[in-house]
C-alpha positions in Angstrom: 0.0 0.0 0.0 1.4 3.4 -1.1 1.5 6.5 1.1 0.2 9.9 0.0 2.2 13.1 0.4 -0.4 14.3 2.9 0.0 11.2 5.1 3.8 11.6 5.1 3.6 15.3 6.0 1.0 14.5 8.8 3.3 11.8 10.3 6.4 14.0 10.0 4.9 16.8 12.0 3.6 14.3 14.6 7.1 12.7 15.0 8.7 16.1 15.8 6.1 16.8 18.4 6.1 13.4 20.0 10.0 13.2 20.2 9.9 16.6 21.8 7.4 15.3 24.4 9.5 12.2 25.1 12.6 14.3 25.8 10.7 16.8 28.0 8.4 14.4 30.0 9.4 10.9 29.0 6.1 10.4 27.2 5.0 10.8 23.6 5.7 7.5 21.9 2.1 6.3 22.4 0.9 9.4 20.4 3.3 8.7 17.5 2.1 5.1 17.5 -1.5 6.2 17.4 -0.9 8.6 14.6 0.9 5.9 12.6 -1.8 3.4 13.4 -4.4 5.7 11.8 -2.4 5.6 8.5 -0.5 2.4 8.2 -1.6 -1.3 8.1 -0.8 -3.4 11.1 1.9 -5.5 9.5 3.9 -2.5 8.5 3.0 -0.4 11.6 4.9 -2.4 14.3 8.3 -2.7 12.6 8.1 0.9 11.1 7.2 2.3 14.5 10.1 0.4 16.1 12.6 1.6 13.6 11.6 5.2 14.0 11.4 5.1 17.8 14.9 3.5 17.9 16.4 6.5 16.2 14.7 8.8 18.8 15.7 6.4 21.7 19.4 6.3 20.6 19.6 10.1 20.6 17.9 10.3 24.0 20.1 7.6 25.5 23.1 9.6 24.3 21.7 12.8 25.8 21.0 11.2 29.1 23.9 8.7 29.2 25.2 10.0 32.5 21.9 9.4 34.1 21.5 5.7 33.2 21.2 3.4 36.2 22.6 0.2 34.8 21.6 -2.3 37.6 18.0 -1.5 36.7 18.6 -2.2 33.1 19.8 -5.8 33.7 16.8 -6.6 35.9 14.6 -5.4 33.0 16.5 -7.3 30.3 16.4 -10.8 31.9 12.6 -11.4 31.6 12.3 -9.3 28.5 14.2 -11.8 26.3 11.8 -14.8 26.6 8.8 -12.5 26.6 9.7 -10.8 23.3 10.4 -14.2 21.7 6.8 -15.2 22.3 5.6 -11.8 21.2 7.4 -12.1 17.8 5.8 -15.5 17.1 2.3 -14.1 17.8 2.9 -11.1 15.6 4.1 -13.3 12.7 0.8 -15.2 12.9 -1.4 -12.1 13.1 0.1 -10.4 10.1 -0.9 -13.3 7.9 -4.6 -13.3 8.9 -6.1 -10.7 6.6 -9.6 -10.9 8.3 -8.1 -9.9 11.6 -6.8 -6.5 10.5 -9.8 -4.3 11.4 -10.2 -6.2 14.7 -6.5 -5.4 15.4 -7.2 -1.7 14.8 -10.1 -1.9 17.3 -7.8 -3.6 19.8 -5.2 -0.8 19.4 -8.0 1.7 20.0 -9.1 -0.2 23.2 -5.5 -0.1 24.3 -5.4 3.7 23.9 -8.6 4.1 25.9 -7.1 1.9 28.6 -4.0 4.1 28.6 -6.2 7.2 29.1 -8.2 5.5 31.9 -5.1 4.3 33.7 -3.1 7.6 33.4 -3.2 8.1 37.2 -2.4 4.5 38.0 0.3 4.3 40.6 2.2 1.2 41.9 3.8 1.2 45.3 6.8 -1.0 46.0 10.1 -0.7 47.7 11.7 -3.4 45.6 13.3 -1.8 42.4 14.4 -5.2 41.1 10.9 -6.6 41.2 9.5 -3.5 39.5 12.0 -3.7 36.7 11.5 -7.5 36.2 7.7 -7.1 35.9 8.2 -4.1 33.6 10.6 -6.1 31.5 8.3 -9.1 31.1 5.3 -7.0 30.2 7.3 -4.8 27.8 8.6 -7.9 26.0 5.3 -9.6 25.7 3.3 -6.6 24.4 6.1 -5.0 22.3 5.3 -6.8 19.1 1.6 -7.4 19.6 0.4 -3.9 20.7 3.5 -2.0 19.5 3.9 0.7 22.1 4.8 -0.2 25.7 5.7 3.1 27.3 2.4 3.3 29.0 2.8 -0.2 30.4 6.2 0.7 31.8 5.2 4.0 33.2 3.6 2.9 36.5 6.6 0.7 37.3 9.2 3.2 36.4 7.5 6.1 38.2 7.3 4.0 41.4 11.1 4.1 41.5 12.5 6.9 43.7 14.8 8.4 41.1 15.5 11.9 39.7 13.6 13.1 36.7 16.7 12.9 34.4 17.2 9.3 35.6 13.6 8.5 34.8 13.8 9.9 31.3 17.1 7.9 30.8 15.3 4.7 32.0 12.4 5.2 29.6 15.0 5.9 26.8 17.0 2.7 27.4 13.8 0.6 27.7 12.5 2.2 24.5 15.8 1.4 22.7 15.5 -2.2 23.7 11.8 -2.7 23.0 11.9 -0.9 19.7 15.3 -2.0 18.4 14.2 -5.6 18.3 11.4 -4.6 15.8 13.8 -3.5 13.1 14.7 -7.0 11.8 11.0 -7.7 11.5 10.9 -5.4 8.5 12.4 -8.3 6.6 9.1 -10.2 6.9 7.0 -7.3 5.4 9.3 -6.2 2.6 6.7 -7.1 0.0 4.3 -4.6 1.6 6.7 -1.6 1.6 6.8 1.1 -1.0 9.1 4.0 -1.8 6.7 6.2 0.3 7.5 4.1 3.3 11.2 4.7 2.8 10.7 8.5 2.5 8.5 8.4 5.6 11.2 6.5 7.6 13.9 9.0 6.6 11.8 12.0 7.5 10.5 10.6 10.8 13.9 9.4 11.8 15.3 13.0 11.3 12.3 14.6 13.0 12.6 12.2 16.0 16.2 13.2 16.6 15.5 16.9 16.1 12.6 16.7 18.5 14.7 15.0 21.1 17.4 17.6 21.0 14.8 20.4 21.2 13.1 18.7 24.1 16.4 18.3 26.0 17.0 22.0 25.9 13.4 22.7 27.0 13.2 20.2 29.9 12.1 21.9 33.1 10.9 25.0 31.3 7.6 23.7 29.9 4.5 22.5 31.9 4.2 18.8 31.8 0.5 19.2 32.7 -0.2 21.0 29.4 1.6 18.4 27.4 -0.4 15.6 29.0 -3.7 17.3 28.4 -2.9 17.7 24.7 -1.7 14.1 24.5 -4.8 12.7 26.1 -7.1 14.8 23.8 -5.3 13.7 20.7 -5.3 10.0 21.8 -9.0 10.1 22.4 -9.7 11.4 18.9 -7.4 8.9 17.2 -8.8 6.0 19.2 -12.3 6.9 18.1 -11.1 7.1 14.5 -9.5 3.6 14.8 -12.6 2.0 16.2 -15.1 3.5 13.8 -13.3 4.3 10.5 -10.6 1.6 10.5 -12.5 -1.0 12.5 -16.3 -1.0 12.4 -16.7 0.3 8.8 -14.2 -2.1 7.4 -15.9 -5.0 9.2 -19.2 -4.0 7.8 -17.8 -3.9 4.3 -16.4 -7.4 4.8 -19.7 -8.7 6.1 -21.6 -7.3 3.1 -19.2 -8.6 0.5 
């Protein structure tokens, strides 16, 4: 499926904004995913999102490299590996089931609504290792199925008593791991990619890095509350579009054919 110039421009602007939000407040990836989900088919969506987020994550890991807490990373990685293996196998099955595509878009929309409903969810624990291991397992399992796992990680990461810069660094390292693994998956959807996807990737990779650097300079100077309100409003609109336009209407067409 080809991409129009309007769709590419739309996602380019969204990538700059979401990378900026990620650098400022450690959030934003879920919005980029939602924007991409409203334009791309599921099979291409997951690996494309992973490739683009990896470029943003690399830049943020570099910017916050001095704030990384490495013992937390290893606790995250151990359960992540077996979980992502299972997740990849499920994804490989789902992309071959054509009839499942509109239902997958509805599932993504439901996930976005759950994200909005659980925005104030808090987990209390004094065991950082346990928090990181649970976050690692959940991140691995949902990484290839849902695509975006920052909102799953958030309650566990924010329960850690660490500085804001260390928290953003933790999100960045986890994002690099969860999204970097998706890049090789592009090999399985090569026949579904077009020149437009290549142009989109180049533009979004550049905008993600640019947004991350702008956000690093603005951290602490911009209200996170304002960002979160904008994020939630946009996610609600996109979720409604995924359910009705990309889900219900497509299912009705299939039923009538």
